[in-house]
N, C-alpha and C positions, 0 to 999 in steps of 0.2 A: 267151812273149812276148805281151803284150796285143794284141788285135786293133785294127784301125784304128777300128772302131765304138766300142769301149770307150774308147779314148783320146779320141775326140771328145766323149763325154758325161760322162766322169768329171770331177769338180771343178766341175761346174755347180751353181749355187745351187738349192736345193729350196724352193719357195714354196707356202704354203697358200692356200686360196681367199680369205682375207682380205688376201693380199698380204704376209704376214709371212714373213720368211726363217727356215726351220727349221734349215737347215744346208747342208752341201755333199755332193753325191753322191760317195760313197767307193767303192762297189762295187755289184754286183747279183748276184742268184741266178738261175741258169738251170736249167730242167727238162731234165735230160740226155736224156730220152726224146723230148721235142718240140722242144727248142732254144729255147723261148719264155722270155722273162724273166718270172719269177714274183714277184720282189720287188726293191726297191732298198734299199740300205744307206746310211744317211745319218749323217754325222758332224754332231752337233748343234752349234748355236751355243753358246758357253760359258755364256750367261746363261739357257738353257732347262733346265728340270727334266724329265728323261726320264720320271719316275714319274707325271707328270700327263698324259702323252700316251697315246693309245689303242693304240699299237703296241708290240710286244715289242722287247726289246734283245737283240742277238746280237753277242757279242764287242765290246761297247762302242759298237755302232752301232745305230740304230733301223732295224728292218726294216719297210718299208712295202710292202704288196701292190701288184703292178703294176696291178691293176684300179682303184686309187685315183689313178692318174696321169691327168690331164686332157690334157696335151700336153707335148711336149718341144720347146723352142726354145733361146733363149739361156739359159734356165733350165728347170727341171723344175717344172711347175705341177701341184699336186695338185687333186683334185676336191672336197676338204673341208678 
């Protein structure tokens, strides 16, 4: 069963520093030894080409390292 925290942030829009919507937060990866989020997994907007983005693709989702998140509010704002 998903935790309350995960249900609160999943499906939020992920926005780059230019204000462009990259997609929707679909999941995140947690370091099992520390409990810290290490990456977010983003379902891209259909008009974006994942091959031109600087992040790897995992199971059809873009994996963005947590250290590239600027802030989380009504959306997830990236630092680049």
